[in-house]
GULUM-484858 format. One record per residue (C-alpha): x, y, z; residue number from 1. Coordinates in steps of 0.05 Angstrom, whole numbers. Each point is the difference from the previous one (the first is absolute). Layout:
// residues N
+--------+--------+--------+------+
!      x !      y !      z ! resi !
+--------+--------+--------+------+
!      X !      Y !      Z !  NUM !
...
+--------+--------+--------+------+
***
This chain:
// residues 162
+--------+--------+--------+------+
!      x !      y !      z ! resi !
+--------+--------+--------+------+
!   1529 !   1948 !   2177 !    1 !
!     33 !     58 !     37 !    2 !
!    -36 !     66 !      9 !    3 !
!     53 !     34 !    -43 !    4 !
!    -14 !    -48 !    -57 !    5 !
!    -75 !     10 !      9 !    6 !
!     10 !     76 !     -4 !    7 !
!     42 !     -9 !    -64 !    8 !
!    -53 !    -44 !    -31 !    9 !
!    -53 !     52 !     16 !   10 !
!     42 !     57 !    -28 !   11 !
!     19 !    -38 !    -63 !   12 !
!    -72 !    -20 !    -13 !   13 !
!    -15 !     75 !     -8 !   14 !
!     56 !     11 !    -50 !   15 !
!     -2 !     -5 !    -76 !   16 !
!     55 !    -53 !      3 !   17 !
!    -49 !    -48 !     33 !   18 !
!    -68 !     23 !    -22 !   19 !
!    -13 !    -64 !    -40 !   20 !
!     32 !    -47 !     50 !   21 !
!    -37 !    -38 !     54 !   22 !
!     20 !      8 !     73 !   23 !
!     34 !    -69 !     -4 !   24 !
!     40 !     22 !    -62 !   25 !
!     22 !     63 !     36 !   26 !
!     23 !    -43 !     59 !   27 !
!     38 !    -44 !    -50 !   28 !
!     34 !     61 !    -31 !   29 !
!     23 !     21 !     69 !   30 !
!     32 !    -68 !     10 !   31 !
!     47 !     18 !    -58 !   32 !
!     19 !     69 !     25 !   33 !
!     35 !     33 !     59 !   34 !
!    -16 !     64 !     36 !   35 !
!     60 !     46 !      2 !   36 !
!      8 !     67 !     35 !   37 !
!     47 !     58 !    -15 !   38 !
!     14 !     64 !     39 !   39 !
!     -4 !     68 !    -33 !   40 !
!     53 !      6 !    -54 !   41 !
!     21 !    -73 !      0 !   42 !
!     17 !    -28 !    -68 !   43 !
!    -50 !    -53 !    -20 !   44 !
!     30 !    -13 !    -69 !   45 !
!     60 !     34 !    -32 !   46 !
!     20 !     27 !    -68 !   47 !
!     34 !    -53 !    -42 !   48 !
!    -30 !    -59 !     37 !   49 !
!    -41 !    -50 !    -40 !   50 !
!    -67 !     -8 !     34 !   51 !
!     -1 !    -65 !     38 !   52 !
!    -64 !     21 !     36 !   53 !
!    -61 !     44 !    -10 !   54 !
!    -36 !     37 !     55 !   55 !
!    -70 !     19 !     19 !   56 !
!     -6 !     60 !     46 !   57 !
!    -40 !    -16 !     63 !   58 !
!     16 !     62 !     41 !   59 !
!     37 !     64 !    -12 !   60 !
!     30 !     16 !    -67 !   61 !
!     61 !    -14 !    -42 !   62 !
!     34 !     53 !    -42 !   63 !
!     36 !     -9 !    -66 !   64 !
!     66 !     37 !     -2 !   65 !
!     44 !     17 !    -60 !   66 !
!     73 !     10 !     14 !   67 !
!     45 !     48 !    -39 !   68 !
!     72 !      9 !     23 !   69 !
!    -19 !    -19 !     71 !   70 !
!    -61 !     46 !      4 !   71 !
!    -67 !    -33 !      7 !   72 !
!    -64 !     28 !    -29 !   73 !
!    -69 !    -29 !     16 !   74 !
!    -34 !    -21 !    -65 !   75 !
!    -61 !    -36 !     28 !   76 !
!    -37 !    -27 !     59 !   77 !
!    -34 !    -67 !     12 !   78 !
!    -56 !      1 !     50 !   79 !
!    -38 !    -49 !     43 !   80 !
!    -34 !    -52 !    -44 !   81 !
!     48 !      7 !    -58 !   82 !
!     51 !    -48 !    -30 !   83 !
!     73 !     19 !    -10 !   84 !
!     61 !    -32 !    -30 !   85 !
!    -38 !    -36 !    -54 !   86 !
!     38 !     27 !    -60 !   87 !
!     68 !    -28 !     19 !   88 !
!    -32 !    -62 !     30 !   89 !
!    -33 !    -20 !    -66 !   90 !
!     49 !     26 !    -52 !   91 !
!     62 !    -20 !     42 !   92 !
!     35 !     65 !    -19 !   93 !
!     39 !     41 !     51 !   94 !
!    -41 !     51 !     39 !   95 !
!      6 !     71 !    -24 !   96 !
!    -24 !     32 !     64 !   97 !
!     11 !    -11 !     75 !   98 !
!    -60 !    -20 !     42 !   99 !
!      1 !     30 !     70 !  100 !
!    -49 !     -2 !     58 !  101 !
!    -36 !     67 !      1 !  102 !
!    -22 !     41 !     60 !  103 !
!     -5 !    -44 !     61 !  104 !
!      6 !    -75 !     -7 !  105 !
!    -21 !    -40 !    -60 !  106 !
!    -32 !    -68 !      9 !  107 !
!      2 !    -42 !    -63 !  108 !
!    -22 !    -69 !    -23 !  109 !
!     60 !    -31 !    -36 !  110 !
!     -6 !    -54 !    -53 !  111 !
!     67 !    -29 !    -22 !  112 !
!     13 !    -28 !    -69 !  113 !
!      7 !    -70 !     28 !  114 !
!    -68 !      4 !     35 !  115 !
!    -32 !     31 !    -62 !  116 !
!     26 !    -59 !    -41 !  117 !
!    -31 !    -48 !     49 !  118 !
!    -65 !     40 !      1 !  119 !
!     -4 !     -3 !    -77 !  120 !
!      4 !    -76 !      2 !  121 !
!    -40 !    -15 !     62 !  122 !
!    -54 !     55 !     -5 !  123 !
!      0 !     28 !    -71 !  124 !
!    -66 !     38 !     10 !  125 !
!     31 !     41 !     56 !  126 !
!     63 !     11 !    -41 !  127 !
!    -40 !     25 !    -59 !  128 !
!    -38 !     47 !     46 !  129 !
!     67 !     27 !     25 !  130 !
!     25 !      9 !    -71 !  131 !
!    -63 !     38 !    -20 !  132 !
!     10 !     45 !     61 !  133 !
!     72 !     13 !    -22 !  134 !
!    -25 !     21 !    -69 !  135 !
!    -50 !     48 !     31 !  136 !
!     53 !     27 !     47 !  137 !
!     47 !     14 !    -58 !  138 !
!    -56 !     33 !    -38 !  139 !
!    -15 !     46 !     59 !  140 !
!     74 !     17 !      6 !  141 !
!      5 !     16 !    -75 !  142 !
!    -63 !     44 !      3 !  143 !
!     27 !     38 !     61 !  144 !
!     67 !     11 !    -33 !  145 !
!    -33 !     21 !    -65 !  146 !
!    -43 !     50 !     36 !  147 !
!     60 !     28 !     38 !  148 !
!     40 !      7 !    -64 !  149 !
!    -59 !     35 !    -34 !  150 !
!     -9 !     47 !     59 !  151 !
!     75 !     15 !      2 !  152 !
!      2 !     11 !    -75 !  153 !
!    -59 !     48 !      4 !  154 !
!     34 !     37 !     57 !  155 !
!     67 !      3 !    -36 !  156 !
!    -22 !     16 !    -71 !  157 !
!    -70 !     29 !      9 !  158 !
!    -64 !    -23 !    -32 !  159 !
!      7 !    -32 !    -68 !  160 !
!     76 !      6 !     -6 !  161 !
!     23 !    -72 !     11 !  162 !
+--------+--------+--------+------+
***
């Protein structure tokens, strides 16, 4: 095993995604994924695309951008250790935001739909673990957005005037 793969196994073993997986299962998961790198501002996934892959942030960050008449507004950030792209990947609906590499480069672990399908058949326990992580990831996103909306509403309308 290469030193890069050993470093990935070590890193992933410390993440929620792999907390109930053995080292061998983490190594197996890596066999189904690719490491991809993007420079600052590169588009990782675009608005309107149906998610054919989901990503786990290894280094750097990814930013979620909403576009309105050609103007982009940042609506969220995905940091090291977090999953991104899971909504469109699982519901097969077009993406509503653009995913870009944040400040500096972003290094991501990419799992394509084809490889996920193989993983589900060949290693269902690992696939279930990944699915559970996607649910937790979506829950965290929902809670962050809810908190931001509540804060904005309080700022805009004042206390108790929603």
